[in-house]
KEDREN-646464 format. One record per residue: x, y, z of N, C-alpha, C in turn; residue in three letters. Coordinates in steps of 0.1 Angstrom, whole numbers, plus 5000, padded with zeros to 4 digits. Last residue first. Layout:
nxx,nyy,nzz,caxx,cayy,cazz,cxx,cyy,czz,code
X,Y,Z,X,Y,Z,X,Y,Z,ALA
...
end
This chain:
nxx,nyy,nzz,caxx,cayy,cazz,cxx,cyy,czz,code
1026,7683,7492,1017,7687,7494,1024,7701,7504,UNK
1031,7660,7461,1036,7673,7470,1025,7678,7477,UNK
1041,7623,7468,1033,7638,7459,1035,7647,7468,UNK
1059,7591,7460,1053,7607,7466,1045,7614,7459,UNK
1068,7558,7463,1061,7569,7456,1063,7586,7463,UNK
1093,7536,7470,1082,7543,7471,1075,7555,7466,UNK
1125,7531,7471,1111,7523,7463,1099,7527,7462,UNK
1141,7563,7456,1132,7553,7467,1125,7545,7462,UNK
1172,7560,7443,1155,7562,7443,1150,7556,7454,UNK
1199,7564,7442,1190,7562,7457,1175,7566,7457,UNK
1206,7568,7415,1212,7558,7425,1200,7553,7441,UNK
1191,7574,7396,1195,7577,7406,1200,7563,7414,UNK
1182,7574,7365,1199,7576,7370,1202,7576,7386,UNK
1159,7579,7368,1160,7566,7358,1176,7563,7360,UNK
1145,7595,7395,1155,7600,7383,1159,7583,7383,UNK
1108,7600,7399,1117,7597,7407,1130,7594,7390,UNK
1076,7620,7410,1088,7619,7400,1100,7609,7406,UNK
1049,7598,7430,1064,7608,7429,1073,7606,7412,UNK
1020,7596,7446,1030,7595,7433,1039,7602,7432,UNK
1011,7581,7472,1014,7593,7465,1026,7595,7455,UNK
1010,7559,7480,0997,7562,7481,0999,7571,7470,UNK
1034,7553,7498,1035,7544,7484,1016,7547,7477,UNK
1035,7570,7517,1041,7572,7504,1037,7561,7496,UNK
1011,7582,7535,1020,7576,7531,1019,7572,7517,UNK
0999,7601,7554,1016,7606,7549,1021,7593,7546,UNK
0964,7600,7549,0977,7600,7555,0988,7595,7548,UNK
0950,7614,7531,0942,7614,7548,0957,7614,7557,UNK
0951,7610,7504,0959,7621,7513,0960,7623,7526,UNK
0934,7582,7490,0930,7592,7501,0945,7592,7508,UNK
0934,7582,7460,0929,7573,7471,0934,7583,7479,UNK
0901,7582,7435,0910,7587,7441,0917,7579,7457,UNK
0881,7572,7413,0898,7563,7416,0910,7569,7427,UNK
0862,7589,7415,0865,7577,7421,0876,7565,7428,UNK
0865,7619,7420,0877,7606,7414,0869,7596,7421,UNK
0839,7643,7416,0847,7633,7427,0853,7622,7416,UNK
0839,7676,7420,0835,7667,7409,0846,7658,7414,UNK
0814,7696,7434,0820,7685,7432,0826,7678,7419,UNK
0800,7729,7429,0799,7710,7425,0809,7705,7426,UNK
0784,7761,7435,0801,7748,7436,0792,7740,7436,UNK
0776,7791,7434,0772,7782,7427,0786,7775,7430,UNK
0782,7814,7466,0792,7815,7450,0783,7795,7449,UNK
0782,7825,7490,0771,7824,7478,0775,7822,7462,UNK
0800,7818,7505,0807,7829,7498,0791,7830,7483,UNK
0795,7804,7521,0798,7817,7528,0806,7824,7516,UNK
0777,7781,7507,0775,7781,7522,0778,7793,7523,UNK
0793,7772,7483,0779,7779,7483,0777,7785,7501,UNK
0819,7770,7499,0816,7775,7489,0804,7783,7487,UNK
0811,7748,7516,0816,7759,7522,0816,7768,7511,UNK
0803,7725,7497,0795,7732,7505,0799,7745,7510,UNK
0830,7725,7486,0820,7732,7470,0807,7735,7479,UNK
0849,7714,7498,0849,7725,7497,0839,7737,7492,UNK
0836,7689,7510,0835,7701,7513,0834,7716,7512,UNK
0840,7681,7481,0832,7677,7485,0824,7688,7499,UNK
0869,7680,7473,0864,7685,7469,0846,7691,7475,UNK
0896,7673,7494,0880,7672,7502,0873,7682,7489,UNK
0914,7661,7468,0912,7665,7483,0904,7657,7485,UNK
0896,7668,7438,0913,7664,7443,0908,7672,7458,UNK
0877,7697,7426,0885,7681,7425,0896,7679,7435,UNK
0850,7722,7420,0863,7713,7433,0866,7702,7429,UNK
0842,7746,7403,0844,7729,7401,0855,7731,7410,UNK
0814,7771,7400,0827,7767,7408,0830,7751,7404,UNK
0806,7800,7385,0805,7789,7390,0814,7781,7401,UNK
0811,7827,7382,0796,7826,7383,0792,7809,7383,UNK
0842,7841,7404,0836,7829,7390,0818,7835,7395,UNK
0857,7855,7417,0844,7859,7415,0838,7853,7404,UNK
0882,7855,7426,0881,7854,7411,0864,7857,7407,UNK
0884,7860,7456,0893,7867,7450,0885,7867,7431,UNK
0869,7834,7464,0857,7852,7460,0868,7862,7456,UNK
0888,7820,7462,0875,7822,7455,0870,7829,7453,UNK
0910,7830,7478,0911,7830,7461,0898,7826,7454,UNK
0896,7825,7497,0900,7835,7498,0907,7837,7481,UNK
0893,7796,7496,0878,7803,7499,0885,7819,7494,UNK
0921,7789,7499,0912,7786,7486,0900,7793,7487,UNK
0930,7800,7526,0928,7805,7512,0923,7804,7497,UNK
0919,7779,7545,0909,7796,7543,0916,7807,7526,UNK
0931,7758,7535,0916,7758,7537,0906,7773,7535,UNK
0956,7762,7522,0949,7760,7528,0939,7762,7529,UNK
0976,7757,7485,0965,7771,7501,0956,7758,7507,UNK
1010,7737,7491,0993,7738,7486,0984,7750,7494,UNK
1031,7734,7498,1027,7738,7487,1017,7742,7480,UNK
1035,7737,7535,1029,7737,7525,1032,7738,7512,UNK
1042,7725,7569,1051,7738,7558,1044,7732,7543,UNK
1042,7724,7593,1027,7723,7585,1037,7730,7574,UNK
1062,7697,7611,1061,7709,7605,1047,7715,7593,UNK
1071,7676,7635,1064,7682,7621,1056,7691,7615,UNK
1095,7653,7653,1088,7667,7649,1081,7665,7633,UNK
1108,7624,7647,1111,7636,7659,1095,7654,7665,UNK
1093,7597,7642,1095,7614,7641,1097,7619,7651,UNK
1090,7564,7641,1099,7571,7657,1100,7588,7646,UNK
1067,7560,7621,1080,7559,7619,1089,7569,7628,UNK
1046,7550,7638,1048,7550,7624,1060,7549,7623,UNK
1040,7575,7654,1044,7559,7659,1047,7550,7653,UNK
1044,7593,7640,1055,7589,7654,1055,7580,7658,UNK
1021,7596,7628,1038,7595,7622,1048,7595,7632,UNK
1003,7600,7648,1004,7590,7637,1018,7585,7632,UNK
1007,7622,7653,1012,7612,7668,1013,7601,7660,UNK
1008,7642,7630,1023,7638,7640,1023,7628,7650,UNK
0977,7640,7631,0992,7637,7620,1005,7633,7625,UNK
0966,7652,7649,0966,7636,7647,0980,7631,7639,UNK
0968,7680,7642,0974,7678,7652,0974,7664,7657,UNK
0969,7686,7607,0961,7682,7614,0970,7675,7628,UNK
0995,7701,7594,0985,7709,7604,0970,7705,7613,UNK
1002,7680,7584,1009,7681,7601,0997,7694,7605,UNK
1000,7688,7559,0988,7673,7564,0991,7673,7580,UNK
1020,7700,7547,1009,7709,7548,0999,7699,7562,UNK
1051,7692,7560,1039,7690,7549,1028,7694,7554,UNK
1079,7680,7568,1076,7694,7566,1068,7687,7554,UNK
1092,7660,7598,1086,7656,7584,1075,7676,7583,UNK
1120,7650,7609,1112,7662,7613,1107,7661,7600,UNK
1143,7632,7630,1133,7634,7616,1124,7639,7619,UNK
1176,7633,7643,1159,7637,7645,1156,7636,7633,UNK
1197,7598,7634,1191,7617,7632,1181,7619,7642,UNK
1220,7579,7654,1206,7584,7648,1203,7596,7647,UNK
1256,7589,7645,1245,7581,7654,1230,7589,7646,UNK
1269,7594,7623,1277,7596,7634,1265,7585,7645,UNK
1255,7574,7593,1257,7587,7602,1268,7585,7618,UNK
1247,7559,7566,1265,7563,7580,1270,7575,7585,UNK
1225,7559,7554,1242,7571,7552,1251,7566,7562,UNK
1214,7532,7564,1222,7541,7552,1227,7545,7549,UNK
1222,7542,7593,1229,7528,7589,1227,7528,7573,UNK
1201,7561,7596,1216,7560,7598,1230,7554,7599,UNK
1182,7550,7589,1187,7564,7579,1202,7562,7585,UNK
1169,7528,7605,1172,7529,7595,1179,7532,7587,UNK
1172,7548,7629,1182,7535,7629,1184,7532,7615,UNK
1150,7566,7622,1162,7575,7630,1175,7563,7623,UNK
1129,7549,7614,1134,7557,7607,1148,7561,7610,UNK
1113,7523,7627,1122,7534,7632,1133,7542,7620,UNK
1098,7517,7592,1098,7515,7604,1110,7521,7617,UNK
1105,7549,7573,1102,7535,7573,1103,7531,7589,UNK
1112,7575,7547,1108,7567,7559,1104,7556,7558,UNK
1118,7576,7517,1129,7569,7530,1126,7569,7542,UNK
1093,7588,7512,1097,7575,7504,1108,7568,7513,UNK
1096,7621,7512,1093,7604,7523,1090,7588,7519,UNK
1129,7631,7507,1120,7628,7500,1111,7615,7513,UNK
1157,7647,7525,1150,7636,7520,1139,7634,7516,UNK
1180,7666,7533,1165,7665,7533,1165,7653,7523,UNK
1199,7673,7568,1196,7661,7552,1190,7663,7551,UNK
1228,7694,7568,1210,7686,7573,1210,7681,7559,UNK
1254,7701,7592,1252,7697,7573,1236,7694,7579,UNK
1274,7703,7612,1267,7715,7608,1262,7711,7594,UNK
1303,7687,7608,1291,7686,7614,1286,7700,7607,UNK
1323,7656,7595,1321,7669,7601,1310,7672,7609,UNK
1310,7636,7581,1321,7636,7589,1323,7641,7597,UNK
1293,7646,7565,1290,7638,7573,1299,7637,7582,UNK
1314,7658,7544,1306,7668,7553,1299,7663,7564,UNK
1326,7638,7534,1330,7647,7538,1330,7651,7553,UNK
1302,7624,7517,1307,7620,7527,1318,7628,7536,UNK
1300,7649,7501,1288,7645,7509,1294,7642,7518,UNK
1321,7650,7481,1325,7667,7494,1309,7657,7502,UNK
1315,7624,7471,1330,7628,7478,1327,7640,7488,UNK
1280,7617,7472,1289,7624,7464,1305,7624,7476,UNK
1256,7614,7488,1266,7597,7479,1280,7608,7473,UNK
1243,7637,7483,1248,7628,7495,1261,7616,7494,UNK
1253,7661,7469,1248,7651,7468,1256,7645,7484,UNK
1247,7693,7481,1256,7683,7480,1252,7672,7479,UNK
1243,7732,7486,1239,7716,7481,1248,7710,7477,UNK
1242,7766,7492,1256,7753,7491,1244,7740,7495,UNK
1221,7784,7473,1229,7785,7483,1240,7767,7478,UNK
1204,7787,7449,1193,7776,7463,1204,7780,7475,UNK
1200,7815,7427,1208,7801,7437,1203,7797,7446,UNK
1169,7809,7407,1182,7819,7412,1188,7802,7421,UNK
1156,7799,7377,1155,7808,7387,1164,7818,7393,UNK
1170,7783,7360,1157,7790,7356,1149,7803,7363,UNK
1189,7768,7370,1186,7772,7357,1176,7788,7357,UNK
1177,7760,7397,1190,7772,7392,1190,7778,7383,UNK
1159,7742,7389,1156,7751,7396,1162,7762,7393,UNK
1178,7725,7375,1172,7731,7371,1165,7740,7380,UNK
1193,7719,7406,1197,7727,7394,1188,7731,7387,UNK
1171,7706,7421,1175,7716,7424,1185,7728,7419,UNK
1167,7685,7407,1157,7693,7409,1165,7705,7409,UNK
1193,7670,7413,1181,7671,7399,1183,7682,7394,UNK
1189,7667,7440,1204,7671,7431,1197,7676,7418,UNK
1168,7651,7438,1169,7664,7449,1178,7671,7438,UNK
1180,7627,7426,1172,7634,7428,1165,7645,7427,UNK
1204,7619,7451,1206,7623,7431,1191,7631,7424,UNK
1200,7635,7484,1201,7623,7470,1202,7632,7460,UNK
1216,7662,7500,1207,7655,7494,1207,7644,7482,UNK
1225,7684,7523,1229,7670,7514,1215,7663,7515,UNK
1239,7715,7532,1228,7709,7524,1231,7693,7520,UNK
1256,7733,7555,1257,7727,7544,1242,7717,7541,UNK
1246,7766,7563,1248,7746,7567,1243,7744,7556,UNK
1233,7792,7569,1249,7787,7564,1252,7777,7561,UNK
1211,7797,7576,1216,7795,7591,1229,7787,7580,UNK
1196,7806,7553,1194,7810,7563,1201,7807,7576,UNK
1212,7794,7534,1209,7806,7532,1206,7812,7545,UNK
1204,7770,7541,1217,7769,7531,1220,7783,7531,UNK
1174,7761,7543,1187,7760,7554,1202,7765,7551,UNK
1164,7774,7523,1158,7782,7538,1170,7777,7544,UNK
1172,7765,7499,1174,7778,7505,1173,7781,7518,UNK
1159,7740,7511,1172,7736,7501,1179,7756,7509,UNK
1132,7747,7510,1140,7741,7525,1159,7740,7523,UNK
1127,7750,7486,1120,7761,7495,1134,7753,7510,UNK
1130,7725,7472,1139,7736,7468,1138,7745,7477,UNK
1112,7707,7484,1132,7705,7486,1135,7716,7482,UNK
1086,7710,7476,1091,7711,7488,1108,7718,7494,UNK
1099,7709,7446,1088,7720,7451,1097,7723,7467,UNK
1102,7675,7445,1100,7693,7440,1095,7698,7443,UNK
1106,7658,7467,1117,7660,7461,1115,7672,7456,UNK
1088,7668,7497,1088,7664,7485,1103,7665,7477,UNK
1109,7661,7528,1098,7673,7520,1101,7664,7506,UNK
1121,7660,7559,1116,7653,7551,1105,7662,7542,UNK
1154,7665,7577,1135,7670,7568,1135,7666,7557,UNK
1176,7653,7597,1170,7654,7586,1159,7652,7586,UNK
1204,7655,7616,1189,7661,7616,1185,7658,7605,UNK
1231,7648,7644,1222,7650,7628,1208,7653,7626,UNK
1237,7669,7665,1226,7658,7665,1224,7657,7655,UNK
1253,7689,7678,1257,7681,7673,1250,7662,7667,UNK
1237,7714,7691,1241,7701,7693,1245,7689,7691,UNK
1235,7724,7666,1246,7730,7677,1246,7721,7686,UNK
1215,7710,7652,1228,7709,7647,1237,7713,7656,UNK
1194,7714,7670,1196,7698,7669,1212,7699,7659,UNK
1193,7742,7668,1191,7739,7681,1200,7723,7680,UNK
1183,7747,7639,1194,7752,7651,1200,7745,7661,UNK
1162,7739,7637,1172,7729,7629,1186,7735,7637,UNK
1147,7751,7650,1147,7735,7650,1160,7728,7649,UNK
1147,7778,7637,1149,7774,7654,1157,7763,7658,UNK
1143,7771,7614,1154,7770,7620,1161,7772,7629,UNK
1110,7761,7620,1116,7753,7611,1132,7758,7617,UNK
1101,7783,7635,1101,7770,7640,1110,7765,7634,UNK
1101,7799,7613,1112,7802,7620,1109,7790,7627,UNK
1084,7791,7592,1096,7791,7592,1112,7796,7600,UNK
1061,7796,7605,1064,7784,7602,1077,7781,7604,UNK
1057,7819,7606,1059,7817,7616,1066,7797,7619,UNK
1056,7827,7581,1072,7831,7584,1066,7826,7600,UNK
1030,7816,7573,1046,7808,7568,1057,7815,7578,UNK
1010,7816,7603,1016,7822,7588,1030,7816,7584,UNK
0993,7781,7599,1000,7792,7610,1002,7800,7598,UNK
0970,7772,7577,0982,7767,7585,0981,7779,7590,UNK
0940,7748,7585,0943,7762,7585,0959,7762,7590,UNK
0922,7723,7581,0938,7722,7572,0937,7742,7575,UNK
0898,7719,7590,0911,7711,7599,0920,7716,7595,UNK
0887,7725,7566,0882,7732,7576,0895,7732,7587,UNK
0895,7710,7538,0885,7712,7547,0890,7720,7560,UNK
0911,7715,7515,0896,7722,7513,0888,7714,7525,UNK
0935,7704,7504,0932,7711,7518,0926,7719,7517,UNK
0927,7699,7477,0934,7693,7482,0935,7694,7498,UNK
0912,7710,7457,0904,7713,7471,0913,7700,7479,UNK
0917,7726,7426,0920,7717,7438,0912,7720,7451,UNK
0891,7746,7410,0900,7750,7417,0905,7738,7422,UNK
0879,7760,7378,0879,7747,7386,0894,7747,7394,UNK
0852,7783,7371,0867,7784,7380,0868,7766,7386,UNK
0842,7804,7347,0842,7790,7355,0855,7784,7357,UNK
0847,7830,7342,0837,7830,7349,0834,7811,7353,UNK
0879,7848,7356,0869,7835,7353,0858,7840,7354,UNK
0913,7851,7358,0899,7861,7356,0894,7853,7344,UNK
0933,7842,7382,0926,7838,7366,0911,7850,7370,UNK
0957,7855,7397,0946,7848,7402,0942,7852,7390,UNK
0988,7836,7405,0986,7848,7399,0970,7842,7404,UNK
0998,7829,7440,0996,7822,7428,0989,7834,7420,UNK
1034,7842,7447,1015,7840,7451,1014,7836,7438,UNK
1061,7823,7437,1057,7838,7440,1041,7832,7444,UNK
1089,7807,7453,1077,7804,7443,1067,7819,7449,UNK
1105,7801,7481,1108,7800,7460,1099,7799,7454,UNK
1094,7809,7499,1107,7813,7499,1112,7814,7480,UNK
1062,7819,7486,1070,7813,7496,1081,7817,7492,UNK
1025,7836,7493,1044,7834,7483,1053,7826,7497,UNK
0998,7819,7486,1008,7828,7493,1020,7823,7486,UNK
0983,7804,7475,0982,7816,7473,0985,7823,7481,UNK
0995,7775,7451,0996,7779,7465,0990,7795,7466,UNK
0977,7747,7435,0982,7761,7437,0984,7763,7452,UNK
0975,7722,7411,0975,7729,7424,0979,7740,7427,UNK
0952,7736,7385,0960,7729,7393,0964,7728,7409,UNK
0933,7760,7381,0940,7756,7391,0952,7747,7387,UNK
0915,7768,7351,0917,7758,7356,0931,7756,7368,UNK
0889,7789,7341,0897,7789,7347,0902,7774,7353,UNK
0872,7800,7314,0877,7788,7327,0889,7785,7325,UNK
0846,7821,7298,0862,7817,7305,0861,7809,7312,UNK
0826,7805,7267,0827,7805,7285,0844,7805,7290,UNK
0820,7814,7241,0813,7811,7253,0815,7812,7270,UNK
0850,7814,7234,0845,7822,7232,0828,7823,7235,UNK
0867,7799,7250,0862,7790,7242,0853,7795,7234,UNK
0892,7797,7269,0887,7808,7261,0886,7798,7252,UNK
0910,7789,7302,0910,7789,7285,0892,7795,7280,UNK
0942,7794,7320,0926,7799,7313,0920,7801,7302,UNK
0954,7771,7346,0953,7778,7329,0937,7784,7326,UNK
0986,7776,7364,0978,7781,7361,0967,7780,7345,UNK
1018,7757,7364,1007,7764,7362,0994,7766,7364,UNK
1054,7756,7378,1039,7754,7380,1029,7762,7371,UNK
1078,7757,7377,1067,7753,7367,1056,7752,7366,UNK
1083,7754,7411,1084,7754,7399,1081,7750,7387,UNK
1048,7748,7426,1064,7749,7429,1067,7747,7413,UNK
1027,7765,7430,1028,7759,7439,1045,7747,7438,UNK
1020,7789,7420,1026,7793,7432,1027,7774,7435,UNK
1010,7789,7392,1004,7787,7406,1011,7785,7415,UNK
1007,7815,7369,1021,7812,7376,1004,7807,7388,UNK
0987,7812,7335,0990,7819,7354,0998,7818,7357,UNK
0984,7813,7299,0987,7805,7315,0993,7815,7329,UNK
0957,7807,7280,0965,7814,7290,0971,7809,7296,UNK
0942,7798,7249,0946,7790,7257,0959,7799,7266,UNK
0911,7796,7226,0928,7803,7232,0929,7796,7244,UNK
0896,7780,7198,0894,7785,7215,0910,7789,7217,UNK
0892,7780,7173,0888,7773,7177,0885,7778,7192,UNK
0916,7789,7161,0903,7796,7154,0893,7785,7160,UNK
0941,7791,7191,0935,7785,7176,0920,7793,7169,UNK
0966,7805,7203,0952,7808,7199,0955,7797,7191,UNK
0983,7802,7233,0981,7804,7224,0968,7804,7220,UNK
1005,7819,7265,0997,7810,7255,0997,7812,7243,UNK
1015,7839,7292,1017,7836,7283,1011,7827,7274,UNK
1014,7844,7319,1010,7851,7303,1011,7855,7292,UNK
1043,7821,7324,1033,7831,7329,1029,7844,7316,UNK
1039,7799,7291,1045,7804,7303,1038,7815,7308,UNK
1048,7768,7274,1039,7780,7280,1048,7786,7293,UNK
1052,7749,7245,1056,7755,7254,1048,7770,7259,UNK
1037,7723,7232,1038,7737,7228,1046,7744,7248,UNK
1054,7692,7228,1047,7699,7239,1053,7718,7232,UNK
1058,7671,7214,1045,7671,7208,1042,7688,7225,UNK
1084,7655,7227,1082,7657,7211,1068,7668,7206,UNK
1073,7653,7250,1087,7658,7247,1085,7663,7234,UNK
1054,7633,7246,1056,7646,7253,1062,7655,7253,UNK
1065,7610,7235,1059,7618,7232,1051,7632,7235,UNK
1084,7605,7256,1091,7606,7244,1075,7618,7233,UNK
1085,7591,7281,1077,7609,7280,1086,7618,7261,UNK
1100,7573,7283,1090,7569,7285,1081,7585,7282,UNK
1126,7581,7276,1121,7571,7268,1104,7572,7268,UNK
1129,7596,7294,1129,7602,7286,1122,7598,7278,UNK
1126,7595,7326,1120,7583,7321,1122,7591,7306,UNK
1135,7631,7332,1130,7617,7345,1122,7608,7329,UNK
1143,7652,7319,1150,7642,7324,1145,7632,7336,UNK
1117,7655,7305,1132,7653,7301,1142,7647,7306,UNK
1100,7668,7324,1101,7653,7320,1110,7649,7309,UNK
1118,7689,7336,1116,7677,7338,1116,7664,7334,UNK
1112,7702,7308,1128,7698,7318,1129,7687,7318,UNK
1087,7706,7312,1096,7700,7299,1105,7698,7304,UNK
1085,7723,7333,1081,7710,7336,1086,7697,7323,UNK
1098,7745,7322,1105,7741,7333,1095,7725,7338,UNK
1080,7756,7304,1090,7747,7300,1100,7741,7311,UNK
1044,7740,7310,1055,7751,7312,1067,7744,7307,UNK
1023,7735,7281,1029,7727,7297,1043,7740,7296,UNK
1003,7712,7260,1005,7729,7268,1011,7722,7277,UNK
1002,7690,7231,1002,7695,7249,1010,7707,7253,UNK
0986,7674,7210,0990,7689,7213,0991,7687,7228,UNK
0993,7644,7194,0986,7652,7208,0993,7662,7210,UNK
0998,7627,7173,0995,7640,7170,0986,7648,7178,UNK
1011,7604,7189,1022,7617,7175,1011,7624,7174,UNK
0994,7601,7223,0998,7595,7207,1009,7609,7200,UNK
1008,7593,7254,1001,7601,7242,1003,7604,7232,UNK
1009,7576,7273,1003,7573,7267,0999,7582,7253,UNK
1027,7592,7293,1035,7579,7280,1024,7572,7272,UNK
1011,7611,7303,1018,7615,7290,1023,7603,7284,UNK
1001,7600,7329,0999,7595,7319,1001,7598,7303,UNK
1014,7614,7348,1015,7599,7347,1011,7592,7335,UNK
1014,7637,7353,1017,7636,7340,1018,7621,7340,UNK
1001,7642,7383,0997,7654,7372,1000,7647,7354,UNK
1017,7624,7398,1006,7626,7398,0996,7637,7383,UNK
1041,7641,7398,1041,7625,7386,1026,7619,7386,UNK
1048,7669,7391,1047,7659,7399,1036,7650,7386,UNK
1054,7690,7370,1056,7684,7372,1057,7669,7378,UNK
1020,7707,7358,1030,7707,7368,1040,7694,7365,UNK
1000,7705,7340,0994,7720,7353,1013,7719,7359,UNK
0989,7701,7310,0998,7699,7318,1002,7710,7330,UNK
0964,7697,7292,0972,7709,7297,0980,7703,7311,UNK
0957,7684,7255,0962,7682,7269,0972,7695,7276,UNK
0930,7695,7231,0939,7698,7237,0941,7691,7256,UNK
0910,7679,7218,0916,7688,7211,0926,7691,7219,UNK
0908,7642,7226,0905,7656,7229,0911,7666,7220,UNK
0904,7617,7219,0892,7623,7212,0894,7638,7222,UNK
0931,7607,7222,0932,7605,7211,0917,7616,7210,UNK
0937,7604,7252,0940,7616,7244,0936,7617,7229,UNK
0925,7592,7281,0922,7591,7263,0925,7602,7257,UNK
0948,7577,7306,0937,7584,7297,0932,7592,7281,UNK
0963,7559,7312,0951,7552,7298,0947,7561,7299,UNK
0971,7575,7340,0976,7564,7329,0963,7564,7325,UNK
0961,7614,7338,0967,7600,7348,0968,7582,7332,UNK
0964,7645,7326,0960,7636,7326,0966,7625,7333,UNK
0961,7674,7337,0967,7665,7341,0960,7651,7341,UNK
0928,7677,7312,0940,7680,7321,0943,7678,7332,UNK
0918,7683,7285,0924,7671,7290,0934,7675,7298,UNK
0889,7691,7264,0903,7696,7268,0908,7683,7283,UNK
0870,7694,7237,0874,7688,7245,0885,7686,7249,UNK
0841,7712,7220,0862,7711,7223,0862,7701,7234,UNK
0819,7720,7217,0821,7709,7211,0833,7708,7211,UNK
0812,7734,7238,0812,7743,7228,0821,7730,7212,UNK
0830,7714,7262,0819,7730,7261,0826,7734,7246,UNK
0848,7698,7287,0838,7697,7275,0827,7708,7267,UNK
0872,7684,7307,0863,7698,7299,0861,7700,7293,UNK
0882,7662,7331,0881,7666,7316,0872,7675,7320,UNK
0916,7651,7343,0902,7663,7343,0897,7663,7327,UNK
0920,7621,7343,0921,7634,7341,0913,7640,7338,UNK
0898,7595,7346,0918,7595,7344,0922,7610,7341,UNK
0879,7614,7347,0879,7600,7341,0895,7596,7336,UNK
0855,7637,7358,0871,7631,7360,0869,7615,7358,UNK
0841,7664,7343,0840,7659,7350,0856,7649,7352,UNK
0821,7691,7328,0832,7691,7340,0832,7675,7346,UNK
0808,7708,7305,0807,7695,7317,0818,7694,7316,UNK
0783,7729,7288,0792,7726,7296,0791,7713,7302,UNK
end
């Protein structure tokens, strides 16, 4: 068996080849099956190259997102997708695939591949704790585990989620009560659905979002549950809300720029420069806030993440008890080392030589799903953390 990275994660076993989360120019034609864990563009960007006879497995929600985002580029994916859902999959005469919830964002899946000789689990991006909008990731029973390592370093240990949420609510309530416009920065797919629900339901404030987040929220509500009150920033209702009070703007990080408060006040015609706070797991590292403050003049950063932190990654591996672990993305070398040291389980990093660092919250390094029809489309990309 062989696991390696080549414009997507490749698993070869028993003469079969599986391509997971393909990137641009990935080799579709030699693959028996392509699996897409979720709709963030760093996991689906290669699908525009999928051929007519390529079988692709993905969730209903990921399929819906692809239909919304650049449908002409995702045509092959839309035509060839085998729709999967939690605890469901499909079988051929050579292998079977079963899907599990990943807890990362709406529609995110893990996969278990059974080749007859091996039971292989692939997590994609996962969150091993419950959030406001997503259940805790399922545990995939497997012999060989391929797990993400986005926060596979010891410095990324998050506080309890309830504590983070309480801090965000208190910070939001104080600023809104003081009449200060507030912008919370989070990723469009995943994070902003959680923030929409948190602010709208937790504080009963109006939430203003750009078109792309509005559309993602609508998809979430079609498949899951209501998120509360939210409006497009540029809509008539949105403009009226800005002229009043008790509202919060949710924006993706691609709206950040030099002296963000002044820029955002001009962009959205706010009555005064807003306070700007970032919600991301990278904020667990203390130096993150200071670098973001210097770069963008932000006011706060909260370590609210859609990924498992270092301890949760180890907990997940310990719960699965695989014979072998492959670590990928983020800090795979360190996580593999710690799995061997602490859990006494064989582990090996899968290094993507083309991977760009996620150490900084740099929007030109982090791919993003954007809507073709979005008049407020960010000019730079994002990835969920």
